[in-house]
FIROTI-850653 format. One record per residue (C-alpha): residue number from 1; residue in one letter; x, y, z. Coordinates in Angstrom, 1 decimal, m for minus. Layout:
N
NUM; A; X; Y; Z
...
***
This chain:
460
1; M; 151.8; 44.2; 120.5
2; Q; 150.6; 43.7; 124.0
3; L; 147.1; 43.1; 125.4
4; T; 146.0; 43.6; 129.0
5; F; 142.6; 42.7; 130.4
6; W; 141.4; 45.3; 132.9
7; G; 137.7; 44.5; 133.0
8; A; 135.2; 41.8; 132.1
9; A; 137.9; 39.2; 132.8
10; G; 136.3; 36.4; 134.9
11; Q; 133.1; 38.4; 135.2
12; V; 130.6; 40.1; 133.0
13; T; 130.8; 43.8; 133.8
14; G; 133.5; 46.5; 133.5
15; S; 134.6; 45.8; 130.0
16; L; 138.1; 47.3; 129.4
17; H; 141.0; 45.9; 127.4
18; L; 144.2; 47.8; 126.8
19; L; 145.9; 47.2; 123.4
20; E; 149.4; 48.5; 122.9
21; A; 150.5; 48.4; 119.2
22; A; 152.3; 50.6; 116.6
23; G; 153.3; 53.1; 119.3
24; A; 149.7; 53.6; 120.4
25; R; 147.8; 52.8; 123.6
26; V; 144.2; 52.0; 122.7
27; A; 141.4; 51.0; 125.1
28; L; 138.7; 48.7; 123.8
29; D; 135.7; 49.9; 125.8
30; A; 135.7; 51.6; 129.2
31; G; 132.8; 50.2; 131.2
32; L; 131.6; 50.3; 134.8
33; F; 131.8; 47.4; 137.1
34; Q; 128.5; 46.4; 138.6
35; G; 127.6; 44.1; 141.5
36; R; 128.4; 44.4; 145.3
37; R; 128.4; 48.1; 145.9
38; K; 131.6; 48.5; 147.9
39; E; 133.6; 46.1; 145.7
40; A; 132.3; 47.6; 142.4
41; S; 133.0; 51.1; 143.7
42; E; 136.6; 50.3; 144.6
43; K; 137.2; 48.8; 141.1
44; N; 135.6; 51.7; 139.3
45; R; 137.5; 54.4; 141.2
46; Q; 140.9; 52.8; 140.7
47; L; 141.9; 53.3; 137.0
48; P; 144.5; 50.7; 136.1
49; F; 146.7; 53.0; 134.0
50; D; 147.4; 56.7; 133.5
51; A; 144.5; 58.1; 131.5
52; R; 146.8; 60.9; 130.2
53; R; 148.9; 58.3; 128.3
54; L; 146.0; 56.7; 126.6
55; D; 145.9; 57.6; 122.9
56; A; 142.3; 56.5; 121.9
57; V; 139.3; 54.5; 122.9
58; I; 137.3; 52.3; 120.6
59; L; 133.8; 51.7; 122.0
60; S; 131.8; 48.6; 121.0
61; H; 128.5; 49.9; 122.2
62; A; 126.7; 52.3; 124.6
63; H; 125.7; 50.0; 127.5
64; I; 127.1; 51.4; 130.8
65; D; 129.2; 48.2; 131.5
66; H; 131.0; 49.1; 128.3
67; S; 131.0; 52.9; 128.3
68; G; 130.4; 54.0; 131.9
69; R; 134.0; 54.8; 132.8
70; L; 134.6; 57.2; 129.8
71; P; 133.8; 60.3; 132.0
72; L; 136.2; 58.9; 134.6
73; L; 139.0; 58.7; 132.0
74; V; 138.2; 62.3; 131.0
75; R; 138.2; 63.4; 134.7
76; H; 141.7; 61.9; 135.0
77; G; 143.1; 63.7; 132.0
78; F; 142.3; 61.6; 128.9
79; H; 141.7; 63.9; 125.9
80; G; 142.1; 61.6; 122.8
81; P; 139.5; 60.5; 120.3
82; I; 136.7; 58.0; 121.3
83; Y; 135.6; 56.1; 118.2
84; A; 132.1; 54.7; 118.0
85; T; 129.3; 54.1; 115.5
86; P; 127.1; 57.2; 115.0
87; A; 124.2; 55.5; 116.9
88; T; 126.5; 54.6; 119.8
89; R; 127.8; 58.2; 119.9
90; D; 124.3; 59.6; 120.1
91; L; 123.2; 57.0; 122.7
92; C; 126.2; 57.9; 124.8
93; A; 125.1; 61.5; 124.8
94; V; 122.1; 60.5; 126.9
95; M; 123.5; 57.4; 128.7
96; L; 126.6; 59.0; 130.3
97; R; 124.7; 62.2; 131.2
98; D; 122.1; 60.0; 132.9
99; S; 124.8; 57.9; 134.7
100; A; 126.3; 61.1; 136.2
101; S; 122.9; 62.4; 137.2
102; I; 121.9; 59.1; 138.9
103; Q; 125.1; 59.0; 140.9
104; E; 124.7; 62.6; 142.0
105; R; 121.0; 62.1; 143.0
106; D; 121.7; 58.8; 144.8
107; A; 124.5; 60.4; 146.8
108; E; 122.2; 63.3; 147.8
109; Y; 119.4; 60.9; 148.8
110; L; 121.7; 58.8; 151.0
111; A; 123.3; 61.9; 152.5
112; R; 119.8; 63.2; 153.5
113; R; 119.1; 59.9; 155.2
114; K; 122.5; 60.0; 156.9
115; R; 123.6; 56.8; 155.1
116; A; 126.4; 58.3; 153.0
117; S; 129.5; 56.2; 152.6
118; P; 132.7; 56.5; 150.5
119; E; 131.3; 54.2; 147.8
120; S; 128.1; 56.3; 147.5
121; E; 130.2; 59.4; 146.3
122; P; 129.8; 60.0; 142.6
123; L; 132.6; 58.7; 140.4
124; Y; 132.3; 61.8; 138.1
125; T; 130.3; 64.9; 137.5
126; M; 127.8; 65.9; 134.8
127; A; 130.6; 68.1; 133.4
128; D; 132.8; 65.1; 132.9
129; A; 130.0; 63.2; 131.1
130; L; 129.3; 66.2; 128.8
131; A; 133.1; 66.5; 128.0
132; V; 133.1; 62.9; 126.7
133; Q; 130.9; 64.0; 123.8
134; D; 133.4; 66.5; 122.5
135; L; 135.8; 63.6; 122.0
136; M; 133.5; 61.2; 120.3
137; L; 133.8; 60.5; 116.6
138; G; 131.2; 58.6; 114.7
139; V; 132.5; 56.0; 112.3
140; P; 130.0; 54.1; 110.2
141; Y; 130.0; 50.3; 109.8
142; R; 132.6; 48.9; 107.4
143; R; 134.5; 52.2; 107.1
144; V; 138.3; 51.9; 107.6
145; Q; 139.6; 54.3; 110.3
146; H; 143.3; 54.8; 110.8
147; L; 144.7; 55.1; 114.4
148; R; 148.4; 55.2; 113.3
149; K; 150.3; 54.8; 110.1
150; H; 150.3; 51.0; 110.4
151; L; 147.2; 50.5; 112.7
152; R; 143.6; 50.7; 111.5
153; F; 140.2; 49.3; 112.4
154; E; 136.6; 49.0; 111.1
155; F; 133.3; 48.3; 112.8
156; A; 131.1; 45.3; 111.9
157; E; 127.4; 44.8; 112.9
158; A; 127.3; 43.0; 116.3
159; G; 123.5; 42.8; 116.5
160; H; 123.4; 43.4; 120.2
161; I; 121.7; 46.8; 120.6
162; L; 121.3; 49.8; 118.4
163; G; 124.8; 50.8; 117.0
164; S; 126.6; 47.9; 118.6
165; A; 129.8; 46.7; 116.8
166; S; 132.5; 44.2; 116.7
167; V; 135.9; 45.8; 116.1
168; D; 138.2; 44.5; 113.4
169; I; 141.8; 45.8; 114.1
170; R; 144.8; 45.3; 111.8
171; L; 148.4; 46.0; 112.3
172; T; 149.8; 46.3; 108.8
173; E; 153.6; 46.6; 109.4
174; P; 155.3; 43.2; 108.9
175; P; 154.6; 40.6; 109.9
176; G; 151.1; 42.0; 110.4
177; H; 148.5; 41.0; 112.9
178; R; 144.7; 40.9; 112.9
179; L; 142.8; 41.3; 116.2
180; L; 139.0; 40.9; 116.4
181; F; 137.1; 42.1; 119.4
182; S; 133.6; 40.7; 119.3
183; G; 132.0; 43.3; 121.6
184; D; 128.7; 41.8; 122.8
185; I; 127.3; 39.5; 120.2
186; G; 123.6; 39.7; 119.6
187; R; 121.0; 37.2; 118.3
188; S; 119.4; 36.6; 115.0
189; G; 115.7; 37.6; 115.0
190; L; 115.9; 40.3; 117.7
191; P; 113.2; 43.0; 117.3
192; I; 114.2; 46.3; 115.6
193; I; 117.9; 45.8; 115.0
194; R; 119.8; 43.9; 112.3
195; D; 121.3; 40.4; 112.8
196; P; 125.0; 40.0; 113.7
197; H; 127.3; 40.1; 110.7
198; P; 130.9; 39.3; 111.7
199; P; 133.9; 39.8; 109.4
200; S; 135.4; 36.7; 107.8
201; G; 138.9; 35.4; 107.2
202; P; 142.0; 34.4; 109.2
203; I; 142.4; 35.9; 112.7
204; D; 145.5; 36.1; 114.8
205; T; 143.8; 37.2; 118.0
206; L; 140.1; 36.9; 119.0
207; I; 138.6; 38.5; 122.1
208; I; 135.1; 37.1; 122.5
209; E; 132.3; 37.5; 125.0
210; S; 130.8; 34.5; 126.7
211; T; 127.8; 35.8; 128.8
212; Y; 125.7; 32.8; 127.9
213; G; 128.3; 30.4; 126.7
214; D; 126.8; 27.5; 128.8
215; R; 123.1; 27.8; 128.0
216; T; 120.4; 28.2; 125.3
217; H; 117.6; 30.8; 125.2
218; E; 114.0; 30.3; 124.3
219; S; 113.0; 31.9; 121.1
220; T; 112.1; 35.6; 120.9
221; E; 108.7; 34.6; 119.5
222; G; 108.1; 32.3; 122.4
223; S; 109.0; 35.0; 124.9
224; Q; 106.7; 37.5; 123.2
225; T; 103.8; 35.0; 123.5
226; K; 104.6; 34.4; 127.2
227; L; 104.9; 38.1; 127.8
228; G; 101.3; 38.5; 126.5
229; E; 100.1; 35.7; 128.7
230; L; 101.8; 37.1; 131.8
231; V; 100.4; 40.6; 131.3
232; A; 96.9; 39.3; 130.7
233; R; 97.1; 37.1; 133.9
234; V; 98.4; 39.8; 136.2
235; A; 95.9; 42.4; 134.8
236; A; 93.1; 40.0; 135.5
237; R; 93.9; 39.9; 139.2
238; G; 94.3; 43.7; 139.3
239; G; 98.1; 43.6; 139.7
240; K; 101.0; 45.5; 138.1
241; V; 103.8; 44.1; 136.0
242; L; 107.1; 45.6; 137.1
243; I; 109.8; 45.2; 134.4
244; P; 113.4; 46.2; 135.4
245; A; 114.9; 46.8; 132.0
246; F; 117.9; 48.4; 130.5
247; A; 116.9; 51.8; 129.2
248; L; 118.8; 51.1; 126.1
249; G; 117.8; 48.2; 123.9
250; R; 115.7; 46.1; 126.2
251; T; 113.1; 48.8; 126.9
252; Q; 112.6; 49.4; 123.2
253; E; 112.3; 45.7; 122.5
254; I; 109.7; 45.1; 125.2
255; V; 107.7; 48.2; 123.9
256; Y; 108.0; 46.8; 120.4
257; S; 106.6; 43.4; 121.6
258; L; 103.8; 45.0; 123.6
259; H; 102.9; 47.1; 120.5
260; A; 102.7; 43.9; 118.4
261; L; 100.6; 42.1; 121.1
262; Y; 98.3; 45.2; 121.3
263; R; 97.8; 45.0; 117.5
264; K; 96.9; 41.4; 117.8
265; G; 94.5; 42.0; 120.7
266; T; 96.4; 39.7; 122.9
267; I; 96.8; 42.0; 125.9
268; P; 94.1; 44.1; 127.6
269; N; 93.9; 47.8; 127.3
270; I; 95.9; 48.7; 130.4
271; P; 98.4; 51.6; 130.6
272; I; 102.0; 50.9; 129.9
273; F; 104.4; 53.4; 131.5
274; I; 108.0; 53.8; 130.4
275; D; 109.3; 55.4; 133.7
276; S; 112.8; 56.3; 132.9
277; P; 114.0; 59.6; 131.5
278; L; 117.0; 57.8; 130.0
279; A; 114.7; 55.3; 128.2
280; V; 112.6; 58.2; 126.9
281; E; 115.8; 59.8; 125.5
282; A; 117.2; 56.5; 124.2
283; T; 113.9; 55.9; 122.4
284; T; 114.3; 59.3; 120.7
285; V; 117.8; 58.2; 119.5
286; F; 116.2; 55.0; 118.1
287; R; 113.8; 57.2; 116.1
288; M; 116.9; 59.1; 114.8
289; H; 118.6; 56.0; 113.4
290; P; 116.1; 54.0; 111.3
291; E; 118.9; 53.3; 108.8
292; V; 120.1; 50.5; 111.2
293; F; 116.6; 48.9; 111.7
294; D; 116.0; 45.4; 110.3
295; R; 113.6; 46.0; 107.5
296; R; 112.6; 42.3; 107.4
297; E; 110.8; 42.7; 110.8
298; H; 107.0; 42.6; 110.4
299; L; 106.2; 45.7; 112.5
300; V; 109.0; 47.7; 111.1
301; S; 107.6; 47.1; 107.6
302; Q; 104.1; 48.1; 108.8
303; T; 104.7; 51.4; 110.5
304; S; 107.4; 54.0; 111.2
305; E; 106.0; 54.5; 114.7
306; I; 107.1; 51.2; 116.1
307; L; 107.6; 52.6; 119.6
308; D; 104.5; 54.6; 119.9
309; F; 100.9; 53.3; 120.3
310; P; 97.8; 54.3; 122.3
311; L; 98.6; 52.3; 125.5
312; V; 102.2; 53.5; 126.0
313; H; 103.1; 56.6; 128.1
314; Y; 106.6; 57.9; 128.4
315; T; 107.3; 59.4; 131.8
316; R; 109.9; 62.1; 132.5
317; D; 108.6; 64.1; 135.4
318; V; 109.6; 63.0; 138.9
319; E; 106.1; 63.8; 140.3
320; E; 104.4; 61.7; 137.6
321; S; 106.8; 58.9; 138.5
322; K; 105.8; 59.1; 142.2
323; R; 102.1; 59.0; 141.3
324; L; 102.6; 55.6; 139.8
325; N; 103.2; 54.2; 143.3
326; S; 99.6; 55.0; 144.3
327; L; 98.1; 54.1; 140.9
328; N; 94.9; 52.1; 141.2
329; G; 94.3; 49.1; 138.9
330; P; 96.5; 47.1; 136.6
331; A; 99.4; 48.5; 134.7
332; V; 102.8; 47.7; 133.2
333; I; 105.7; 49.7; 134.5
334; I; 109.0; 49.4; 132.6
335; S; 111.8; 51.2; 134.4
336; A; 115.6; 51.2; 134.6
337; S; 118.0; 49.8; 135.6
338; G; 117.9; 46.3; 134.2
339; M; 119.8; 44.8; 137.1
340; A; 117.7; 46.8; 139.6
341; E; 120.8; 48.5; 141.0
342; T; 120.0; 52.2; 140.5
343; G; 117.2; 54.4; 139.1
344; R; 113.5; 54.7; 139.5
345; I; 112.9; 50.9; 139.5
346; L; 114.2; 50.8; 143.1
347; H; 111.3; 53.0; 144.2
348; H; 108.8; 50.9; 142.3
349; L; 110.1; 47.7; 143.8
350; S; 110.1; 49.2; 147.3
351; N; 106.4; 50.2; 146.9
352; H; 105.1; 47.1; 145.0
353; V; 107.2; 44.1; 145.6
354; G; 105.2; 43.4; 148.9
355; D; 101.9; 42.9; 147.0
356; H; 101.1; 39.3; 145.9
357; R; 99.0; 40.5; 143.0
358; N; 102.0; 42.1; 141.3
359; L; 104.7; 40.5; 139.1
360; V; 108.4; 41.3; 138.9
361; L; 109.4; 40.3; 135.4
362; F; 113.1; 40.1; 134.5
363; V; 114.0; 40.2; 130.8
364; G; 117.8; 40.4; 130.7
365; F; 121.0; 39.3; 132.3
366; L; 121.5; 39.8; 136.0
367; A; 125.1; 39.9; 137.2
368; E; 126.0; 38.2; 140.5
369; H; 125.4; 40.2; 143.7
370; T; 123.0; 42.7; 142.0
371; L; 119.6; 43.3; 143.6
372; G; 117.9; 41.9; 140.5
373; R; 119.8; 38.6; 140.9
374; R; 118.9; 38.4; 144.6
375; I; 115.2; 38.8; 143.8
376; Q; 115.4; 36.3; 141.0
377; E; 117.1; 33.8; 143.3
378; G; 114.3; 34.1; 145.8
379; Q; 116.0; 36.2; 148.6
380; D; 113.3; 37.5; 151.0
381; P; 113.4; 40.1; 152.4
382; I; 115.5; 42.3; 150.2
383; K; 117.4; 45.5; 151.1
384; I; 116.4; 48.7; 149.2
385; F; 117.8; 52.1; 150.2
386; G; 118.9; 50.5; 153.5
387; D; 115.4; 49.2; 154.4
388; M; 114.4; 45.5; 154.5
389; V; 111.4; 44.9; 152.2
390; P; 109.4; 41.6; 152.1
391; V; 108.9; 40.0; 148.7
392; R; 105.4; 38.9; 148.1
393; A; 105.1; 39.6; 144.4
394; E; 105.4; 36.8; 141.8
395; V; 108.8; 36.7; 140.1
396; E; 109.3; 35.5; 136.5
397; T; 112.1; 35.6; 134.0
398; L; 112.0; 35.7; 130.2
399; D; 115.3; 34.9; 128.7
400; G; 114.2; 35.0; 125.0
401; Y; 114.7; 38.8; 125.1
402; S; 118.3; 38.5; 125.9
403; A; 120.4; 40.6; 123.6
404; H; 123.3; 38.2; 124.1
405; A; 123.8; 35.2; 121.8
406; D; 123.4; 31.8; 123.6
407; K; 125.9; 29.0; 123.3
408; D; 124.6; 27.8; 119.9
409; E; 124.5; 31.3; 118.5
410; L; 128.0; 32.0; 119.7
411; R; 129.2; 28.8; 118.0
412; E; 127.5; 29.9; 114.8
413; W; 129.1; 33.3; 115.0
414; V; 132.6; 31.7; 115.4
415; Q; 131.9; 29.5; 112.4
416; Q; 130.9; 32.5; 110.3
417; L; 134.4; 33.9; 110.9
418; G; 135.7; 31.2; 108.7
419; G; 139.1; 31.2; 110.4
420; P; 141.6; 29.9; 111.0
421; I; 141.8; 31.5; 114.5
422; R; 145.3; 31.3; 116.0
423; R; 144.5; 32.4; 119.5
424; A; 141.3; 33.4; 121.4
425; F; 140.7; 35.2; 124.7
426; V; 137.3; 34.5; 126.4
427; V; 136.0; 37.5; 128.3
428; H; 132.6; 39.0; 129.6
429; G; 131.4; 35.8; 131.3
430; E; 131.2; 34.4; 134.7
431; P; 133.5; 31.4; 135.2
432; G; 131.1; 28.6; 134.1
433; P; 130.0; 30.2; 130.9
434; A; 133.6; 31.4; 130.1
435; L; 134.9; 27.8; 130.4
436; A; 132.0; 26.5; 128.3
437; M; 132.8; 29.1; 125.6
438; A; 136.5; 28.0; 125.7
439; K; 135.4; 24.5; 125.0
440; I; 133.3; 25.6; 122.1
441; L; 136.3; 27.4; 120.6
442; E; 138.5; 24.4; 121.1
443; E; 135.9; 22.2; 119.3
444; E; 135.9; 24.8; 116.5
445; G; 139.7; 24.4; 116.0
446; V; 141.0; 27.5; 117.6
447; G; 144.8; 27.0; 118.1
448; E; 145.0; 28.4; 121.7
449; V; 142.2; 29.4; 124.0
450; I; 142.7; 31.4; 127.2
451; V; 140.4; 32.7; 129.9
452; P; 142.4; 35.7; 131.1
453; R; 142.4; 36.9; 134.7
454; H; 141.9; 40.5; 135.7
455; G; 145.1; 42.5; 135.0
456; E; 146.7; 39.7; 133.0
457; R; 149.0; 40.8; 130.2
458; F; 149.9; 39.0; 127.0
459; E; 152.3; 39.4; 124.1
460; L; 150.5; 39.0; 120.8
***
């Protein structure tokens, strides 16, 4: 068995790990790199192996930094099965199509403004994205799926987003080997979805994420309370709350919280716009998979329409989106992308970030060198579509909505495995959090802990 780390090694984005075992070459995830445009573009365009020689992909979840290079694999000749949970399969149907569409539209926009460059060219086409769906196979949680005669896996609930999974892989020919890929580990108590439930028992190789390995989050309940306070305060001064949010997962969680706050009478009756066609379609997929909702959640137990209430408006049409830029009075605008790198949020930031009455509210992880991180760190002015835009709006961050486990929750997840764990690889984290996660693993008795570098290969 051999394992090579071709993404999310020493950084958060671009998840891709190549496993070679039992005569098969299997990719664990195939995500897009995000960050500095030119650097990310170069990494994304250069596949590290021949896609035609890849036998299968096992996908942990549908976020673009885990799934976004699937159409690129297909474009370069991959034609094997892509295994995912049914919810992940259905989410990818909208996520990847949207990714291709955004790339094509952004390229056209920059070309019209005579600002086209090699890194602005689309990575893949809509046809490539659609072709991915023909290869996707839905595998329910805890159902054994055979890859080869002596190689099998099953999914376990990761609690990160709808359909997210940890991947439990077993090589059964002597002497045998068990590899567990955590995927992105969620938090207990997140709205809508169930809590993480990792498999237990001895593990030979663990690949574990470390996004927040060096910090703790505020509680989800505390973040919901603060969200209500912020919306009320900004509305009182006639401003707008701009929330860059991942169309998948974070948008639905914020809508769920706003619904709960509306029912309590905590927020004023102002319009809430979900201005992202992808978020609208992802919300439809949520409605299709109530079987993975957490029935212990209060609002879930009260109503089947958890993502629909009188204040919320789902926006698809481009002209309707443009009208939001001249909307009078207070409002909440939730728009993708969560790191403010692409999508309609760029237009809303361009039009509203210069008004001191407004608030830019971040509710998720922001990778280094993304526009969202630059705004969060106080850069002024900021560059949007090649123009320098002054930042006058208030900027706030709520980290209680993070779908990633913090350092205490990561430790608890490792403890639930039971062990022993012979060797662990720490991925999906910037250097500080990754090293902090490595220390946690050492404290929990893991035999050998490694923070791999990009392209590094190991015998298992």
